[in-house]
C-alpha positions as CSV (number, residue, x, y, z in Angstrom):
1,X,-103.6,-88.6,-60.8
2,X,-104.7,-88.3,-64.4
3,X,-103.2,-85.4,-66.3
4,X,-105.0,-82.8,-68.5
5,X,-104.0,-82.4,-72.1
6,X,-104.0,-78.8,-73.4
7,X,-104.0,-78.5,-77.2
8,X,-103.0,-75.0,-78.2
9,X,-103.0,-73.0,-81.4
10,X,-100.6,-70.1,-81.5
11,X,-99.5,-67.6,-84.2
12,X,-97.7,-64.9,-82.3
13,X,-96.5,-63.8,-78.9
14,X,-94.3,-66.6,-77.6
15,X,-94.0,-64.7,-74.3
16,X,-97.7,-64.9,-73.7
17,X,-97.7,-68.6,-74.6
18,X,-95.0,-69.2,-72.0
19,X,-97.1,-67.4,-69.3
20,X,-100.1,-69.5,-70.2
21,X,-98.1,-72.8,-70.0
22,X,-96.4,-71.7,-66.7
23,X,-99.8,-70.9,-65.2
24,X,-101.3,-74.3,-66.1
25,X,-98.2,-76.5,-65.7
26,X,-99.4,-78.8,-62.8
27,X,-100.3,-82.3,-64.0
28,X,-100.6,-81.2,-67.6
29,X,-99.2,-81.9,-71.0
30,X,-99.2,-79.2,-73.7
31,X,-99.4,-79.8,-77.5
32,X,-98.8,-76.7,-79.6
33,X,-99.4,-75.9,-83.2
34,X,-97.6,-72.7,-84.4
35,X,-99.0,-71.1,-87.6
36,X,-96.7,-71.8,-90.5
37,X,-96.9,-68.1,-91.4
38,X,-94.6,-67.3,-88.5
39,X,-91.1,-68.2,-87.4
40,X,-91.3,-71.0,-84.9
41,X,-87.8,-70.3,-83.5
42,X,-88.8,-68.0,-80.7
43,X,-91.4,-70.5,-79.5
44,X,-88.9,-73.4,-79.5
45,X,-86.4,-71.3,-77.6
46,X,-88.9,-70.5,-74.9
47,X,-89.6,-74.2,-74.1
48,X,-86.2,-75.8,-74.4
49,X,-86.0,-78.7,-72.0
50,X,-89.7,-78.6,-71.2
51,X,-90.7,-82.3,-71.6
52,X,-94.4,-81.7,-71.1
53,X,-94.5,-79.2,-74.1
54,X,-94.5,-80.7,-77.6
55,X,-94.7,-78.8,-80.8
56,X,-96.5,-80.6,-83.6
57,X,-94.3,-81.4,-86.7
58,X,-97.1,-80.8,-89.3
59,X,-97.8,-77.1,-89.4
60,X,-100.4,-75.4,-91.5
61,X,-100.6,-72.0,-93.1
62,X,-103.6,-70.6,-91.3
63,X,-106.1,-68.2,-92.9
64,X,-108.8,-67.2,-90.5
65,X,-112.0,-68.8,-91.5
66,X,-110.3,-71.5,-93.6
67,X,-110.2,-75.3,-93.2
68,X,-106.6,-75.4,-92.2
69,X,-107.7,-74.3,-88.8
70,X,-109.5,-77.6,-88.6
71,X,-106.4,-79.4,-89.9
72,X,-104.3,-77.9,-87.1
73,X,-106.9,-79.1,-84.5
74,X,-106.8,-82.6,-86.1
75,X,-103.0,-82.7,-85.9
76,X,-103.1,-81.6,-82.2
77,X,-105.6,-84.3,-81.4
78,X,-103.5,-86.9,-83.2
79,X,-100.4,-86.0,-81.1
80,X,-102.2,-85.8,-77.8
81,X,-104.2,-89.1,-78.3
82,X,-101.1,-90.8,-79.7
83,X,-99.3,-90.6,-76.4
84,X,-101.7,-93.3,-75.0
85,X,-102.1,-91.2,-71.9
86,X,-105.4,-91.6,-70.1
87,X,-106.1,-87.8,-69.9
88,X,-108.8,-86.5,-67.6
89,X,-109.7,-84.0,-70.4
90,X,-108.5,-82.8,-73.7
91,X,-108.8,-79.0,-73.6
92,X,-108.6,-76.8,-76.7
93,X,-107.2,-73.3,-76.0
94,X,-105.7,-70.4,-77.9
95,X,-102.2,-69.3,-77.1
96,X,-103.7,-66.0,-76.2
97,X,-105.7,-67.4,-73.2
98,X,-105.1,-67.3,-69.5
99,X,-106.8,-69.1,-66.6
100,X,-108.9,-67.3,-64.0
101,X,-109.3,-70.4,-61.9
102,X,-106.6,-72.2,-59.9
103,X,-105.3,-75.5,-61.4
104,X,-106.9,-77.4,-58.5
105,X,-110.3,-75.8,-59.3
106,X,-110.0,-76.6,-63.0
107,X,-109.2,-80.3,-62.2
108,X,-112.0,-80.5,-59.5
109,X,-114.6,-79.2,-62.0
110,X,-113.6,-81.9,-64.5
111,X,-113.4,-84.7,-61.9
112,X,-116.9,-83.8,-60.6
113,X,-118.4,-84.0,-64.0
114,X,-116.8,-87.0,-65.7
115,X,-119.8,-87.5,-68.0
116,X,-120.0,-84.0,-69.2
117,X,-118.5,-82.7,-72.4
118,X,-117.7,-79.0,-72.0
119,X,-118.8,-78.0,-75.5
120,X,-121.8,-75.9,-76.5
121,X,-123.6,-76.1,-79.8
122,X,-126.5,-74.4,-81.6
123,X,-128.4,-76.3,-84.3
124,X,-127.9,-74.3,-87.5
125,X,-130.9,-75.9,-89.2
126,X,-133.2,-74.3,-86.7
127,X,-131.2,-71.2,-85.9
128,X,-132.9,-67.8,-86.5
129,X,-129.7,-66.2,-87.9
130,X,-129.4,-66.1,-91.7
131,X,-125.7,-65.0,-91.6
132,X,-124.9,-68.0,-89.4
133,X,-126.7,-70.4,-91.8
134,X,-124.7,-68.8,-94.7
135,X,-121.5,-70.0,-93.1
136,X,-122.3,-73.4,-94.6
137,X,-125.1,-72.8,-97.1
138,X,-122.9,-70.6,-99.3
139,X,-119.9,-72.0,-100.9
140,X,-116.8,-70.2,-99.5
141,X,-114.1,-70.8,-102.0
142,X,-110.6,-69.3,-101.8
143,X,-110.1,-69.5,-98.0
144,X,-107.5,-72.3,-98.1
145,X,-105.0,-70.8,-100.6
146,X,-101.4,-71.5,-99.7
147,X,-100.2,-67.9,-100.5
148,X,-98.2,-66.2,-97.9
149,X,-99.6,-62.7,-98.8
150,X,-102.6,-62.2,-96.5
151,X,-103.9,-59.2,-98.5
152,X,-104.1,-61.3,-101.7
153,X,-105.8,-64.2,-99.8
154,X,-108.4,-61.9,-98.3
155,X,-109.1,-60.2,-101.7
156,X,-109.4,-63.6,-103.5
157,X,-111.7,-65.1,-100.9
158,X,-113.8,-61.9,-100.7
159,X,-114.3,-61.9,-104.5
160,X,-115.5,-65.5,-104.4
161,X,-117.8,-64.8,-101.5
162,X,-119.4,-61.9,-103.4
163,X,-120.0,-64.1,-106.3
164,X,-121.4,-67.1,-104.4
165,X,-123.8,-64.9,-102.4
166,X,-125.4,-64.0,-105.7
167,X,-125.4,-67.6,-107.1
168,X,-128.8,-69.4,-107.2
169,X,-127.7,-72.5,-105.3
170,X,-127.0,-73.3,-101.6
171,X,-125.7,-76.3,-99.7
172,X,-128.0,-78.2,-97.4
173,X,-127.3,-77.4,-93.7
174,X,-126.5,-81.1,-93.1
175,X,-123.0,-82.6,-93.2
176,X,-122.3,-86.2,-94.2
177,X,-120.9,-88.3,-91.4
178,X,-120.2,-91.8,-92.6
179,X,-122.5,-90.9,-95.5
180,X,-125.5,-90.0,-93.4
181,X,-126.7,-86.3,-93.5
182,X,-126.4,-84.8,-90.0
183,X,-127.6,-81.3,-88.8
184,X,-124.7,-78.9,-88.6
185,X,-124.0,-77.4,-85.2
186,X,-122.2,-74.2,-84.4
187,X,-120.2,-73.0,-81.4
188,X,-116.8,-71.8,-80.0
189,X,-113.4,-73.0,-81.1
190,X,-112.6,-73.7,-77.4
191,X,-113.9,-76.8,-75.5
192,X,-112.9,-79.6,-73.1
193,X,-113.7,-83.2,-74.1
194,X,-113.3,-86.5,-72.4
195,X,-110.6,-88.8,-74.0
196,X,-113.3,-91.1,-75.4
197,X,-115.1,-88.2,-77.0
198,X,-111.9,-86.7,-78.3
199,X,-111.0,-90.0,-79.9
200,X,-114.4,-90.1,-81.6
201,X,-113.9,-86.5,-82.9
202,X,-110.5,-87.4,-84.2
203,X,-111.7,-90.5,-86.0
204,X,-114.2,-88.4,-88.0
205,X,-111.9,-85.5,-88.7
206,X,-109.1,-87.8,-89.9
207,X,-111.0,-90.6,-91.6
208,X,-114.2,-89.2,-93.2
209,X,-113.4,-87.6,-96.6
210,X,-117.0,-86.7,-97.2
211,X,-117.2,-84.7,-94.0
212,X,-114.0,-82.9,-94.9
213,X,-115.2,-82.1,-98.4
214,X,-118.4,-80.6,-97.0
215,X,-116.6,-78.3,-94.6
216,X,-113.8,-77.2,-96.9
217,X,-116.1,-74.7,-98.5
218,X,-117.6,-73.5,-95.2
219,X,-116.7,-70.3,-93.4
220,X,-115.0,-70.7,-90.0
221,X,-115.3,-74.5,-90.0
222,X,-113.3,-74.7,-86.8
223,X,-116.5,-73.4,-85.1
224,X,-118.6,-76.0,-86.8
225,X,-116.8,-79.3,-87.3
226,X,-116.2,-80.5,-83.7
227,X,-119.7,-79.4,-82.6
228,X,-121.3,-81.2,-85.6
229,X,-119.4,-84.4,-84.7
230,X,-120.2,-84.3,-81.0
231,X,-123.9,-83.4,-81.4
232,X,-124.5,-86.2,-83.9
233,X,-122.7,-88.8,-81.8
234,X,-123.4,-91.0,-78.8
235,X,-121.8,-88.2,-76.7
236,X,-124.5,-85.6,-77.6
237,X,-126.5,-86.2,-74.4
238,X,-123.3,-85.3,-72.4
239,X,-122.7,-82.0,-74.3
240,X,-124.5,-78.7,-73.8
241,X,-127.1,-78.0,-76.5
242,X,-128.1,-74.3,-76.7
243,X,-131.9,-74.3,-76.2
244,X,-134.1,-72.5,-78.7
245,X,-133.2,-71.1,-82.1
246,X,-132.1,-67.6,-81.0
247,X,-128.6,-66.6,-81.8
248,X,-127.4,-63.3,-80.2
249,X,-123.6,-63.8,-80.3
250,X,-120.8,-66.3,-80.0
251,X,-120.6,-65.5,-76.3
252,X,-123.7,-67.6,-75.8
253,X,-121.8,-70.7,-77.1
254,X,-118.4,-70.3,-75.3
255,X,-118.7,-72.4,-72.1
256,X,-115.2,-72.1,-70.6
257,X,-114.1,-68.6,-71.7
258,X,-114.9,-65.0,-71.1
259,X,-114.3,-63.3,-74.5
260,X,-115.3,-59.7,-75.4
261,X,-116.5,-60.1,-78.9
262,X,-116.8,-57.2,-81.4
263,X,-115.4,-56.4,-84.8
264,X,-112.3,-58.0,-83.3
265,X,-111.8,-59.9,-80.1
266,X,-110.7,-57.3,-77.5
267,X,-107.2,-57.5,-75.9
268,X,-107.7,-57.5,-72.1
269,X,-105.9,-54.9,-70.0
270,X,-105.6,-54.1,-66.3
271,X,-108.7,-51.9,-66.5
272,X,-110.8,-54.9,-67.5
273,X,-110.2,-56.8,-64.3
274,X,-113.7,-56.0,-62.9
275,X,-115.3,-57.3,-66.1
276,X,-113.3,-60.5,-65.8
277,X,-113.9,-61.0,-62.1
278,X,-117.6,-60.6,-62.7
279,X,-117.7,-63.7,-64.9
280,X,-117.4,-67.3,-63.7
281,X,-115.5,-68.5,-66.7
282,X,-112.4,-70.7,-66.3
283,X,-110.4,-68.8,-68.9
284,X,-110.2,-65.3,-70.4
285,X,-109.2,-64.3,-73.9
286,X,-107.2,-62.6,-75.1
287,X,-104.0,-61.4,-73.4
288,X,-100.9,-59.9,-74.9
289,X,-97.5,-59.7,-73.4
290,X,-97.1,-56.2,-74.8
291,X,-100.5,-54.8,-73.9
292,X,-101.9,-56.7,-70.9
293,X,-99.1,-55.6,-68.5
294,X,-100.1,-55.8,-64.8
295,X,-103.1,-57.9,-65.7
296,X,-101.1,-61.1,-65.4
297,X,-100.3,-60.4,-61.8
298,X,-103.9,-59.3,-61.1
299,X,-105.2,-62.6,-62.6
300,X,-102.8,-64.6,-60.4
301,X,-104.1,-62.8,-57.4
302,X,-107.7,-63.5,-58.6
303,X,-106.9,-67.2,-58.9
304,X,-105.7,-67.3,-55.3
305,X,-108.6,-65.3,-54.1
306,X,-111.1,-67.6,-55.7
307,X,-109.4,-70.6,-54.1
308,X,-109.6,-74.2,-55.1
309,X,-113.3,-74.6,-55.5
310,X,-114.9,-74.3,-58.9
311,X,-116.8,-71.1,-59.5
312,X,-120.6,-71.5,-59.6
313,X,-122.4,-70.6,-62.8
314,X,-119.6,-71.6,-65.1
315,X,-121.9,-72.7,-67.9
316,X,-124.4,-69.8,-67.5
Protein backbone atom coordinates (compact mmCIF):
# COMPACT_ATOMS: atom_id res chain seq x y z
CA UNK A 1 0.00 0.00 0.00
CA UNK A 2 1.12 3.55 -0.70
CA UNK A 3 2.26 5.58 2.26
CA UNK A 4 1.24 9.09 3.29
CA UNK A 5 3.92 11.77 3.71
CA UNK A 6 3.29 14.20 6.54
CA UNK A 7 5.33 17.40 6.33
CA UNK A 8 5.34 19.07 9.74
CA UNK A 9 6.40 22.48 11.02
CA UNK A 10 7.22 22.61 14.73
CA UNK A 11 8.59 25.27 17.03
CA UNK A 12 7.85 24.03 20.54
CA UNK A 13 6.43 21.14 22.55
CA UNK A 14 8.34 18.04 21.44
CA UNK A 15 6.01 15.93 23.60
CA UNK A 16 2.99 17.06 21.56
CA UNK A 17 4.84 16.31 18.32
CA UNK A 18 5.60 12.80 19.57
CA UNK A 19 1.91 12.24 20.36
CA UNK A 20 0.95 13.40 16.86
CA UNK A 21 3.46 11.12 15.14
CA UNK A 22 2.48 8.15 17.30
CA UNK A 23 -1.19 8.72 16.42
CA UNK A 24 -0.51 8.76 12.65
CA UNK A 25 2.33 6.23 12.48
CA UNK A 26 0.70 3.58 10.27
CA UNK A 27 1.99 3.54 6.67
CA UNK A 28 3.36 7.04 7.00
CA UNK A 29 6.60 8.98 6.72
CA UNK A 30 7.18 12.20 8.65
CA UNK A 31 9.36 15.12 7.61
CA UNK A 32 9.88 17.75 10.30
CA UNK A 33 11.15 21.33 10.23
CA UNK A 34 12.01 22.68 13.68
CA UNK A 35 12.22 26.47 13.93
CA UNK A 36 15.84 27.61 14.17
CA UNK A 37 14.80 29.85 17.08
CA UNK A 38 14.61 26.80 19.36
CA UNK A 39 16.88 23.99 20.53
CA UNK A 40 16.32 20.96 18.30
CA UNK A 41 17.88 18.62 20.89
CA UNK A 42 14.65 17.61 22.69
CA UNK A 43 13.01 16.85 19.35
CA UNK A 44 15.86 14.65 18.18
CA UNK A 45 15.91 12.78 21.50
CA UNK A 46 12.21 11.96 21.26
CA UNK A 47 12.61 10.28 17.86
CA UNK A 48 15.88 8.41 18.20
CA UNK A 49 15.69 5.24 16.14
CA UNK A 50 12.47 6.21 14.38
CA UNK A 51 13.35 5.52 10.74
CA UNK A 52 10.14 7.04 9.40
CA UNK A 53 10.80 10.42 11.05
CA UNK A 54 13.32 12.71 9.36
CA UNK A 55 14.34 16.17 10.48
CA UNK A 56 15.34 18.52 7.66
CA UNK A 57 18.91 19.79 7.77
CA UNK A 58 18.14 23.29 6.52
CA UNK A 59 16.32 25.13 9.29
CA UNK A 60 14.94 28.66 9.12
CA UNK A 61 14.50 31.36 11.74
CA UNK A 62 10.74 31.74 11.56
CA UNK A 63 8.97 35.03 12.11
CA UNK A 64 5.23 34.60 11.85
CA UNK A 65 3.97 36.24 8.69
CA UNK A 66 7.40 36.19 7.03
CA UNK A 67 8.66 34.41 3.93
CA UNK A 68 10.82 31.95 5.86
CA UNK A 69 7.65 30.02 6.63
CA UNK A 70 7.41 29.37 2.88
CA UNK A 71 11.09 28.42 2.75
CA UNK A 72 10.51 25.84 5.47
CA UNK A 73 7.60 24.37 3.47
CA UNK A 74 9.82 24.27 0.38
CA UNK A 75 12.53 22.41 2.28
CA UNK A 76 9.99 19.92 3.62
CA UNK A 77 8.67 19.25 0.12
CA UNK A 78 12.22 18.83 -1.18
CA UNK A 79 12.96 16.18 1.42
CA UNK A 80 9.66 14.30 1.01
CA UNK A 81 9.70 14.27 -2.78
CA UNK A 82 13.40 13.50 -2.84
CA UNK A 83 12.76 10.05 -1.37
CA UNK A 84 11.25 8.93 -4.67
CA UNK A 85 8.39 7.32 -2.74
CA UNK A 86 5.05 7.23 -4.59
CA UNK A 87 3.08 8.83 -1.76
CA UNK A 88 -0.71 8.64 -1.69
CA UNK A 89 -0.78 12.23 -0.38
CA UNK A 90 1.62 14.85 0.88
CA UNK A 91 -0.11 16.35 3.92
CA UNK A 92 1.04 19.62 5.50
CA UNK A 93 0.39 19.84 9.25
CA UNK A 94 1.50 21.84 12.24
CA UNK A 95 3.26 20.07 15.07
CA UNK A 96 0.38 21.22 17.28
CA UNK A 97 -2.26 19.19 15.36
CA UNK A 98 -3.97 15.93 16.27
CA UNK A 99 -6.18 13.59 14.22
CA UNK A 100 -9.88 13.11 14.97
CA UNK A 101 -10.27 10.32 12.35
CA UNK A 102 -8.71 6.88 12.44
CA UNK A 103 -5.73 6.25 10.19
CA UNK A 104 -7.85 3.90 8.08
CA UNK A 105 -10.51 6.60 7.61
CA UNK A 106 -7.88 9.15 6.57
CA UNK A 107 -6.39 6.74 4.04
CA UNK A 108 -9.83 5.72 2.74
CA UNK A 109 -10.79 9.36 2.15
CA UNK A 110 -7.65 9.95 0.07
CA UNK A 111 -8.04 6.69 -1.84
CA UNK A 112 -11.66 7.43 -2.73
CA UNK A 113 -10.76 10.85 -4.14
CA UNK A 114 -7.52 10.32 -6.07
CA UNK A 115 -8.23 13.31 -8.32
CA UNK A 116 -8.99 15.82 -5.58
CA UNK A 117 -6.49 18.21 -4.07
CA UNK A 118 -7.53 18.99 -0.50
CA UNK A 119 -6.68 22.67 -0.59
CA UNK A 120 -9.10 25.60 -0.57
CA UNK A 121 -8.52 29.02 -2.07
CA UNK A 122 -10.24 32.40 -2.34
CA UNK A 123 -9.35 34.67 -5.25
CA UNK A 124 -7.96 37.84 -3.65
CA UNK A 125 -8.60 39.91 -6.78
CA UNK A 126 -12.35 39.48 -6.36
CA UNK A 127 -12.40 39.15 -2.56
CA UNK A 128 -14.57 41.63 -0.65
CA UNK A 129 -12.06 42.08 2.19
CA UNK A 130 -9.67 45.02 1.95
CA UNK A 131 -7.45 43.74 4.81
CA UNK A 132 -6.94 40.46 2.96
CA UNK A 133 -6.04 42.28 -0.25
CA UNK A 134 -3.56 44.38 1.72
CA UNK A 135 -1.58 41.23 2.56
CA UNK A 136 -0.09 41.48 -0.91
CA UNK A 137 -1.03 44.98 -2.14
CA UNK A 138 1.01 46.66 0.61
CA UNK A 139 4.75 46.08 0.76
CA UNK A 140 5.50 44.33 4.04
CA UNK A 141 9.18 44.92 4.68
CA UNK A 142 11.09 43.77 7.72
CA UNK A 143 9.36 40.41 8.27
CA UNK A 144 12.35 38.30 7.26
CA UNK A 145 15.02 39.81 9.49
CA UNK A 146 17.45 37.29 10.91
CA UNK A 147 17.46 38.76 14.41
CA UNK A 148 16.87 36.42 17.31
CA UNK A 149 15.08 39.09 19.39
CA UNK A 150 11.36 38.75 18.51
CA UNK A 151 10.43 42.07 20.15
CA UNK A 152 12.84 43.96 17.92
CA UNK A 153 11.62 42.10 14.83
CA UNK A 154 7.99 42.90 15.58
CA UNK A 155 8.76 46.57 16.23
CA UNK A 156 10.83 46.86 13.05
CA UNK A 157 8.24 45.20 10.80
CA UNK A 158 5.42 47.13 12.49
CA UNK A 159 7.12 50.45 11.76
CA UNK A 160 7.55 49.53 8.11
CA UNK A 161 3.92 48.41 7.88
CA UNK A 162 2.75 51.77 9.30
CA UNK A 163 4.82 53.62 6.71
CA UNK A 164 3.74 51.48 3.75
CA UNK A 165 0.03 51.79 4.58
CA UNK A 166 0.43 55.51 4.06
CA UNK A 167 2.52 55.21 0.90
CA UNK A 168 0.80 56.15 -2.39
CA UNK A 169 1.60 52.89 -4.22
CA UNK A 170 0.35 49.31 -4.15
CA UNK A 171 1.36 46.02 -5.73
CA UNK A 172 -1.03 44.40 -8.21
CA UNK A 173 -2.84 41.40 -6.75
CA UNK A 174 -1.25 39.20 -9.39
CA UNK A 175 1.91 37.17 -8.86
CA UNK A 176 4.29 36.25 -11.68
CA UNK A 177 4.54 32.53 -12.40
CA UNK A 178 7.07 31.91 -15.17
CA UNK A 179 6.70 35.61 -15.94
CA UNK A 180 2.92 35.51 -16.41
CA UNK A 181 0.78 37.56 -13.96
CA UNK A 182 -1.60 35.21 -12.13
CA UNK A 183 -4.39 36.01 -9.63
CA UNK A 184 -3.29 35.56 -6.03
CA UNK A 185 -5.32 33.05 -4.01
CA UNK A 186 -5.55 32.82 -0.24
CA UNK A 187 -6.20 29.94 2.16
CA UNK A 188 -5.00 27.87 5.09
CA UNK A 189 -1.41 26.78 5.71
CA UNK A 190 -2.62 23.18 5.92
CA UNK A 191 -3.50 21.00 2.93
CA UNK A 192 -3.15 17.54 1.36
CA UNK A 193 -1.85 17.26 -2.21
CA UNK A 194 -1.28 14.42 -4.63
CA UNK A 195 2.36 13.71 -5.36
CA UNK A 196 2.06 15.17 -8.88
CA UNK A 197 0.56 18.39 -7.56
CA UNK A 198 3.15 18.60 -4.77
CA UNK A 199 5.92 18.25 -7.36
CA UNK A 200 4.43 21.11 -9.38
CA UNK A 201 4.21 23.30 -6.27
CA UNK A 202 7.81 22.52 -5.33
CA UNK A 203 9.05 23.32 -8.86
CA UNK A 204 7.61 26.85 -8.65
CA UNK A 205 8.65 27.48 -5.04
CA UNK A 206 12.22 26.35 -5.67
CA UNK A 207 12.76 27.51 -9.23
CA UNK A 208 10.88 30.75 -9.93
CA UNK A 209 12.77 33.78 -8.54
CA UNK A 210 10.12 36.22 -9.76
CA UNK A 211 7.46 34.40 -7.78
CA UNK A 212 9.60 34.46 -4.65
CA UNK A 213 10.45 38.15 -5.08
CA UNK A 214 6.75 39.04 -5.26
CA UNK A 215 5.82 37.16 -2.09
CA UNK A 216 8.87 38.16 -0.02
CA UNK A 217 7.09 41.46 0.70
CA UNK A 218 3.67 39.88 1.39
CA UNK A 219 2.16 39.29 4.81
CA UNK A 220 1.68 35.61 5.78
CA UNK A 221 2.82 34.28 2.37
CA UNK A 222 2.51 30.69 3.64
CA UNK A 223 -1.26 31.26 3.30
CA UNK A 224 -0.83 32.54 -0.25
CA UNK A 225 1.97 30.84 -2.17
CA UNK A 226 0.78 27.24 -2.42
CA UNK A 227 -2.80 28.32 -3.14
CA UNK A 228 -1.67 30.72 -5.87
CA UNK A 229 0.41 28.01 -7.53
CA UNK A 230 -2.33 25.37 -7.40
CA UNK A 231 -5.16 27.63 -8.58
CA UNK A 232 -3.09 28.83 -11.55
CA UNK A 233 -2.03 25.33 -12.61
CA UNK A 234 -3.48 22.32 -14.43
CA UNK A 235 -4.50 21.08 -10.96
CA UNK A 236 -6.94 23.94 -10.32
CA UNK A 237 -9.99 21.92 -11.41
CA UNK A 238 -9.09 19.31 -8.78
CA UNK A 239 -8.79 21.87 -5.96
CA UNK A 240 -11.58 23.50 -3.93
CA UNK A 241 -12.26 27.08 -5.00
CA UNK A 242 -14.20 29.14 -2.46
CA UNK A 243 -17.30 30.35 -4.36
CA UNK A 244 -18.15 34.03 -4.27
CA UNK A 245 -16.13 36.99 -3.04
CA UNK A 246 -17.21 36.90 0.62
CA UNK A 247 -14.51 36.43 3.24
CA UNK A 248 -15.76 35.87 6.78
CA UNK A 249 -12.77 34.12 8.33
CA UNK A 250 -9.97 31.68 7.67
CA UNK A 251 -12.18 28.86 8.98
CA UNK A 252 -13.94 29.04 5.57
CA UNK A 253 -10.70 28.07 3.83
CA UNK A 254 -9.41 25.29 6.12
CA UNK A 255 -10.62 22.03 4.56
CA UNK A 256 -9.04 19.39 6.81
CA UNK A 257 -8.82 21.11 10.20
CA UNK A 258 -11.07 22.38 12.92
CA UNK A 259 -9.38 25.48 14.32
CA UNK A 260 -10.92 28.05 16.63
CA UNK A 261 -9.63 31.32 15.29
CA UNK A 262 -9.53 34.55 17.26
CA UNK A 263 -6.91 37.06 18.29
CA UNK A 264 -4.84 33.88 18.71
CA UNK A 265 -5.58 30.28 17.80
CA UNK A 266 -7.19 28.67 20.85
CA UNK A 267 -5.50 25.78 22.65
CA UNK A 268 -8.02 22.93 22.89
CA UNK A 269 -8.78 21.43 26.30
CA UNK A 270 -11.02 18.57 27.51
CA UNK A 271 -13.98 20.96 27.82
CA UNK A 272 -13.79 21.50 24.05
CA UNK A 273 -14.53 17.88 23.13
CA UNK A 274 -18.17 18.55 22.19
CA UNK A 275 -17.07 21.37 19.88
CA UNK A 276 -14.53 19.08 18.20
CA UNK A 277 -16.95 16.17 17.95
CA UNK A 278 -19.52 18.45 16.29
CA UNK A 279 -17.16 19.02 13.36
CA UNK A 280 -16.36 16.55 10.59
CA UNK A 281 -12.78 17.67 10.20
CA UNK A 282 -9.92 15.19 9.93
CA UNK A 283 -7.63 17.12 12.31
CA UNK A 284 -7.91 19.59 15.16
CA UNK A 285 -5.54 22.39 16.11
CA UNK A 286 -4.07 23.20 18.47
CA UNK A 287 -3.12 20.91 21.32
CA UNK A 288 -0.53 21.36 24.04
CA UNK A 289 1.08 18.64 26.17
CA UNK A 290 0.87 20.96 29.18
CA UNK A 291 -2.69 22.25 28.70
CA UNK A 292 -4.69 19.68 26.74
CA UNK A 293 -4.38 16.95 29.37
CA UNK A 294 -7.11 14.32 29.14
CA UNK A 295 -8.12 15.55 25.68
CA UNK A 296 -5.60 13.20 24.06
CA UNK A 297 -7.33 10.15 25.52
CA UNK A 298 -10.75 11.57 24.64
CA UNK A 299 -9.68 12.10 21.03
CA UNK A 300 -8.40 8.53 20.80
CA UNK A 301 -11.79 7.36 22.03
CA UNK A 302 -13.46 9.60 19.44
CA UNK A 303 -11.32 8.11 16.67
CA UNK A 304 -12.44 4.61 17.72
CA UNK A 305 -16.08 5.65 18.01
CA UNK A 306 -16.07 7.20 14.55
CA UNK A 307 -14.69 4.00 13.08
CA UNK A 308 -12.87 3.50 9.81
CA UNK A 309 -15.31 5.25 7.47
CA UNK A 310 -14.60 8.89 6.53
CA UNK A 311 -16.87 11.43 8.21
CA UNK A 312 -19.49 12.98 5.91
CA UNK A 313 -19.29 16.72 5.33
CA UNK A 314 -15.51 17.00 5.63
CA UNK A 315 -15.29 19.89 3.18
CA UNK A 316 -18.41 21.75 4.39
